C-alpha positions as CSV (number, residue, x, y, z in Angstrom):
1,M,-26.3,17.3,11.9
2,P,-23.7,17.7,9.2
3,V,-19.9,18.5,10.3
4,S,-18.4,21.4,9.1
5,V,-14.8,21.8,7.8
6,R,-13.7,24.0,10.9
7,T,-15.2,21.1,13.2
8,S,-13.1,18.6,11.4
9,H,-9.9,20.6,11.7
10,I,-10.5,21.0,15.5
11,I,-11.5,17.4,16.2
12,T,-8.2,16.3,14.3
13,S,-6.3,18.7,16.3
14,L,-7.2,17.4,19.4
15,L,-6.5,13.8,18.5
16,L,-3.2,14.5,17.5
17,L,-2.6,17.0,20.6
18,P,-1.0,14.6,22.9
19,F,1.8,13.8,20.5
20,F,2.5,17.5,20.2
21,V,2.0,19.1,23.4
22,F,5.3,18.0,24.9
23,S,8.2,20.8,24.9
24,L,11.5,19.0,26.7
25,S,14.9,20.2,26.8
26,A,18.0,18.3,25.7
27,G,18.1,16.9,29.4
28,E,14.9,16.1,30.1
29,K,14.7,14.3,26.8
30,A,17.7,12.0,28.1
31,A,16.3,11.5,31.3
32,A,12.8,10.3,30.0
33,K,14.5,8.2,27.5
34,N,14.0,4.4,28.3
35,T,12.1,4.8,31.3
36,D,8.5,4.3,32.9
37,D,9.0,7.0,35.2
38,P,5.8,9.3,34.9
39,D,7.5,12.2,36.5
40,A,10.3,11.8,33.8
41,L,8.0,11.5,30.8
42,L,5.5,14.3,31.8
43,K,7.9,16.9,32.8
44,G,7.7,19.2,30.1
45,L,4.0,19.1,30.1
46,K,2.0,21.9,31.8
47,P,-1.8,21.2,32.1
48,A,-4.2,24.1,32.2
49,K,-5.6,24.7,35.6
50,G,-8.0,22.3,36.9
51,F,-6.7,19.5,35.0
52,S,-4.1,16.7,35.9
53,V,-2.0,14.4,33.7
54,Q,-0.9,10.9,34.4
55,L,0.7,8.2,32.2
56,W,-1.8,6.0,30.5
57,T,0.7,4.3,28.0
58,A,4.3,4.6,27.0
59,N,6.7,3.8,24.2
60,K,7.2,0.2,24.7
61,M,3.5,-0.2,23.9
62,V,3.4,2.0,21.0
63,I,6.0,2.6,18.4
64,N,5.7,5.8,15.7
65,P,2.4,6.9,16.7
66,V,1.0,9.4,13.9
67,S,-2.9,9.3,14.8
68,I,-5.4,8.0,17.4
69,S,-8.9,7.6,18.1
70,F,-11.0,5.9,20.7
71,D,-14.2,3.9,20.5
72,D,-17.2,3.6,22.4
73,Q,-15.5,1.1,25.0
74,N,-12.6,3.5,25.7
75,R,-10.1,1.6,23.7
76,L,-7.6,3.1,22.0
77,Y,-6.6,2.9,18.2
78,V,-3.0,4.0,17.2
79,C,-1.8,4.3,13.8
80,E,2.2,3.4,13.5
81,T,4.2,4.4,10.6
82,F,7.0,2.4,9.1
83,R,6.7,3.9,5.5
84,F,7.4,7.3,6.0
85,R,10.1,8.4,3.5
86,D,12.6,5.8,3.9
87,G,10.3,2.9,4.0
88,G,8.4,3.0,0.9
89,G,7.2,6.5,0.9
90,L,9.1,9.1,-1.4
91,D,9.5,13.1,-1.1
92,V,10.3,14.7,-4.5
93,R,12.8,17.0,-3.2
94,E,15.0,14.0,-2.6
95,H,14.4,12.5,-5.9
96,K,14.3,15.7,-8.0
97,Y,14.7,13.4,-11.4
98,L,10.9,12.7,-10.9
99,Y,9.9,16.0,-10.7
100,Y,8.8,17.0,-14.4
101,D,7.2,13.3,-14.6
102,D,5.5,13.8,-11.4
103,I,3.9,17.1,-12.3
104,L,2.0,15.3,-15.3
105,L,0.5,12.6,-13.2
106,K,-3.4,12.4,-13.4
107,T,-4.2,8.9,-11.6
108,T,-2.6,6.7,-9.1
109,D,-2.1,4.1,-12.2
110,D,0.1,6.9,-13.5
111,R,2.2,7.0,-10.5
112,R,2.8,3.2,-10.5
113,A,4.1,3.5,-14.0
114,L,6.4,6.1,-12.8
115,Y,7.9,3.8,-10.5
116,A,8.1,1.2,-13.0
117,K,10.1,3.9,-15.2
118,Y,12.4,4.5,-12.4
119,K,12.7,1.0,-10.9
120,D,16.4,0.8,-11.3
121,K,16.9,3.9,-9.0
122,F,15.6,2.0,-6.0
123,K,16.7,-1.1,-4.1
124,P,14.3,-4.2,-4.7
125,G,11.5,-4.5,-2.3
126,Y,11.8,-0.7,-1.3
127,F,8.0,0.1,-1.8
128,T,6.8,-3.2,-0.6
129,T,8.8,-4.4,2.3
130,A,7.6,-2.2,5.3
131,K,4.1,-2.4,6.4
132,E,1.8,0.3,8.2
133,K,0.2,-1.0,11.6
134,I,-2.9,-0.2,13.5
135,V,-2.6,-1.3,17.2
136,L,-5.3,-1.7,20.0
137,V,-4.3,-0.2,23.3
138,E,-6.4,-1.2,26.2
139,D,-6.8,-0.9,30.0
140,T,-8.6,-4.3,30.8
141,Q,-8.1,-4.2,34.6
142,K,-9.8,-0.5,34.6
143,S,-6.9,0.6,36.6
144,G,-6.5,4.1,34.7
145,K,-3.3,2.9,32.7
146,A,-3.0,0.7,29.6
147,D,-2.2,-2.8,30.2
148,K,-2.6,-4.4,26.9
149,V,-1.6,-3.7,23.2
150,S,-2.4,-5.9,20.1
151,V,-2.3,-5.7,16.4
152,F,-5.6,-4.7,15.1
153,A,-4.4,-4.7,11.5
154,E,-1.2,-4.8,9.6
155,A,-0.5,-4.5,5.9
156,F,-0.9,-1.3,3.6
157,N,2.5,-2.2,1.9
158,D,1.4,-2.0,-1.8
159,E,3.9,-0.1,-4.0
160,L,1.4,3.1,-3.7
161,D,0.6,3.2,-0.4
162,G,2.0,6.1,1.7
163,P,2.4,6.5,5.4
164,G,-1.1,5.8,7.4
165,V,-1.9,9.1,8.5
166,G,-5.5,9.0,9.8
167,V,-7.9,6.9,11.9
168,C,-11.3,7.3,13.0
169,W,-13.5,5.0,14.9
170,H,-17.4,5.3,13.8
171,D,-20.4,3.5,14.5
172,G,-18.4,-0.2,15.2
173,K,-16.2,0.6,12.3
174,L,-12.5,2.0,11.9
175,Y,-11.6,4.0,9.1
176,F,-8.0,4.3,8.1
177,A,-6.5,7.1,5.8
178,C,-3.6,5.6,3.9
179,V,-2.9,7.1,0.7
180,P,-4.3,6.0,-1.8
181,K,-7.0,4.8,-0.1
182,I,-9.4,5.2,3.0
183,W,-10.0,1.6,4.4
184,E,-13.1,0.6,6.5
185,L,-12.1,-2.3,8.9
186,T,-14.3,-4.3,11.0
187,G,-13.2,-6.6,14.1
188,A,-15.0,-9.7,15.3
189,N,-17.7,-8.3,17.8
190,G,-16.0,-5.4,18.3
191,T,-12.9,-6.9,19.0
192,G,-9.4,-7.3,17.2
193,P,-7.9,-8.3,15.0
194,A,-9.8,-7.0,12.1
195,E,-11.9,-9.8,10.1
196,K,-12.8,-7.5,7.4
197,I,-10.7,-4.9,5.6
198,N,-12.3,-3.2,2.6
199,T,-11.7,0.0,0.3
200,F,-14.0,2.7,1.5
201,F,-12.5,5.5,-0.9
202,D,-9.7,5.4,-3.6
203,G,-8.0,7.7,-5.6
204,F,-5.9,10.0,-3.2
205,G,-2.2,10.7,-3.6
206,V,-1.9,11.0,-7.4
207,R,1.5,12.6,-7.3
208,V,4.7,11.9,-5.2
209,S,4.9,15.6,-4.5
210,I,5.9,16.4,-0.7
211,S,6.0,13.5,2.1
212,G,4.1,14.6,5.3
213,H,1.1,16.0,3.1
214,D,-1.1,13.0,2.8
215,S,-4.5,13.1,4.5
216,S,-8.1,11.5,4.2
217,R,-9.2,14.9,5.8
218,H,-7.5,17.2,3.3
219,H,-5.5,16.8,0.3
220,H,-3.4,19.6,-1.2
221,R,-2.8,18.4,-4.5
222,T,-6.3,17.9,-5.9
223,R,-8.0,20.6,-3.3
224,W,-10.8,18.1,-2.5
225,Q,-11.7,17.6,1.1
226,T,-13.0,14.2,2.4
227,L,-15.3,14.2,5.6
228,L,-16.5,11.1,7.2
229,V,-20.1,11.9,8.0
230,H,-22.8,9.3,9.2
231,G,-20.5,6.5,7.7
232,R,-20.6,8.0,4.0
233,P,-17.6,10.0,2.4
234,R,-18.6,13.6,1.7
235,L,-16.6,15.7,-0.7
236,Q,-16.1,19.6,-0.2
237,R,-14.2,21.7,-2.6
238,H,-11.4,23.3,-0.2
239,R,-10.6,26.5,-1.9
240,T,-7.6,28.1,-1.2
241,R,-5.7,31.3,-2.4
242,R,-2.4,30.5,-4.2
243,P,0.6,32.8,-3.8
244,A,1.9,34.5,-6.5
245,L,5.1,33.0,-8.3
246,R,8.0,35.2,-8.0
């Protein structure tokens, strides 16, 4: 059965929900920092009636989490980003000299040429030093708490690569969204690290534009939407009403 755009949005929101439900005061954040005490870490979380919450993994195991996905063995894949803005990514609002060139770009090769044109504006290695990472978090003892973390894949540091913002496990493979590509990763017998990393789809992120708007699910610059349906890319036109310029 085809997955609707609305369903895709809901699923993605649910995957990201654990990282945004906390509402801590400054004092609560200070108390929770650098601690494994579940009461301190979960103090700001108020579950709905009939639900309970316990700590499964903490910041000592996962760094800079952006997106998550579970496989059919209840193992958790986590995107960790190190390229957002100052690790290889850009925001045109902070580099306004790029703006007029940026809005004329039509392909990712054009963006590569743009970086070459303004290479003297960036320190050596700015676009290629930091790497994105996918870690695999497991509860090997079946205790209800994660006890093992390993690197499933680490790379994605071409000068065109943006932050890794989406991950989805499907039918034995992991799909990872990192502009300009969606990657398909396969582990050995379902375990990490990834043995095969192939390009599944390419061509996102034509312009620098505004950071934080990279996604395999919704790409605001081209207004095309990519959905992973039965292991195949499906493109749907995403029509939006543009606000009038004033």
